[in-house]
N, C-alpha and C positions, 0 to 999 in steps of 0.2 A: 503493499499500500504506499501511496505517497507520504512524504515527510510530514506534511500538514495534518495527517490522520493519526499521527503517533499517540496524541493524547487520547484518542478514542480506545486504543489498546489498553491504555492505563484505566480508563473509566470501566472497561469491560472486566479488567482484573479486580477492580475494587467493588463492583456492583453485582447484582444477582444476574443469573443467566436470563436471556431473552425469554419473555412470555409471548404467546401469539394474540392475534385478534382477527376479527373480520372474516366473512367468507367472500369468494370472488364475485365481482360485478362488471369488471371491465374486460376488454379483449387485446389490450396493447400487448400483453405478454403471452398470448396464446400460442405463438409460435416460438416460445422461449427455447424449446427443445432443439431447435435448428441452430441455435448459437452455441450448443455444447461442443466441447472438444475433449475426447476420452473422458467421456462421463463416468462417474462412479456411483455405486449405490450408497445412499445415505439414510441414517435413521431419522434424521431431522430433529427438529424441537417441537414439543407438543404445543399445538395451536388451541390452547383452552380459551374459553370465554370470548371467542372470535365475534366481532361485529364491525362490518365495513364502514369506513368513512367514504362518503360520497366523492366522486372526483369531477364534479360538474363545475367547480369554481375555477377562475383563471389560474390561480397558482397550482391547484390540484392537477388540472387538465394539462398544463404545461409540463409538470413533473411526469405525468403518465406518458406523454410523447417522448420525453427523454429517456424513458426506461430502456428500450431496446439498445441504445448506444451505450448506456451505462452497463448492460449486460456484457456486450462485447468487450469493452474495456476491462471489465472484471476477469472475464474468460482469458483474455490475452495476458493480463498481469498474472493470473494463476498458472498459465502455461509457461510463462518466462521464469516464474519462481519454482517451477517443478512441483506446484501444489495441485491436488485433486479438484475438479471441477463437477459439481453435482449434476445428476441427470435431471433435467427439468421437464422431461416428456410428461404431459398431463398435469403439470402444476399450473396454477393460476395466480396471478398476481392480484393482491388487494392492498389498498391504502390502509396501513395499520395504525400510524400515529403521525401527528404533527410534532416536529421537534421546535421547541420555542427557546430562543436564546434570551437570557437575563444578564444585562450588564450592570455592573456596580463598580464606579471608577474605572481602573484599567484591567479589571477582572470580569470573567463571564462564566456563566454556569448554563448548562442545557437541562431542560425538562422535557418530558413527553406528554402529550395529551391524545389519548385514544377517543374512540367513538362515544364513550360514556361522559366525555367532556371533563374529566377530573384530572387535574395535574399530578404528575408523579416524578420522583428523581429519575434520571435517565436510566433505562434497563432495570427498573425497580417497580414494575407495575404491580407486583404482588403486594407491595407495602404501601401504606399511606405516605403522602408527602412529608418529607423530614428535612426541614431547612438545615439542620445541623449536620447532615451528611451529603450535602450538595458538593460536588467536585468543581472547585473554582480553579480556573486556569488563566493565564494572561490572555487578554482579548486578542492580542496580536497573533497568538497561536492558533485561532479559529479564523483560517483565512478564506473560508468559503463566504459567498454573499448571503445577505440577508434581506428581507423584504417586509413591508408593513402587510398586516393581514388584509385580504381582499374579500373572500366570501364570508357568509355569515357564520359558517362553522369555524373558519380560521379566526375571526374576530372573537367568537365565543371561547375559543381555546386560549388565545392570548389573554383575554380578559379574566379568565379563571387563574391563569398564571399570575397575573398582576394582583389580583386579590390575595392569593396566598402569600405572595412574596411581600406585599405591603404589610400583612399581618405579622410576617416573621421578621421584617426589617423596616420597622415603622418610621425610623428616623433617617433612612438612607434614601438617596436619589437612585432610582432604578429605571433602566431603559429596557424595553421588551421588543423583540422582533422575531418574524418566522424565520427559523435557521434551516429548515428542511422538511422533507417528507420521507417517511420510512415505508416502503413497500415490502411485503413478504409474499414469496411464492409458496402456495400450499397445495398439498397432495396428500389425499387420505387423511386429512385432518392433522398433517404434520408440516411445519415450516421447514423447507428444504434450502431456502436461500433469502438473505435479506439484503435489500438495496435502498440506500439513502442518497436523495437527490436534493441539491440545494435549489433555492428560488430561481436561479439562472440557469438551471439545467445541468449544472456540474455534478460530478460524482463525489459524494462525501465518503461513502465506503460501500463495499460490496463483500459479503461473506456469509458463511452458513451459521 
């Protein structure tokens, strides 16, 4: 993965394993199997409690359009690194979560909001929001683009984050923005691949 994503690996090491969400409703990744190279069988991650986020908003639909190119980039990076690439045959992509960036001074933290509209620490969907365990990193380390929320669902997600953060840090000046969109490829109720796209269509991360 690119250097700018190193902090994500740290977050994954510090937080809980990914939980799933949502069932498929879109077709942009229906041909995902055609992008596989030397596919391998994977057991995946349990996709419990899934509920899809609609992708008809401007930001969501743009991220969906960017998904095939992100898949190809991930496949090429896996091949270059000699890493396995999952077999996506029959797997369907769903929008699992909004990633919301909170900036306080020169540091930033990421939260996720799924279809239920409740903010959670990144990759900690099974736990209630906990401001004390947020992973703060220098904002300059997050080199992906951000955007103001556009759709009603995005606005509601960002507003929910702002409310929780204001309660946790009542005396701090906080800024919020949409950091990205997490898609998961689901087959047989298991997540076989996760792809995160920023508001400009760039790849944040691709991995199982």
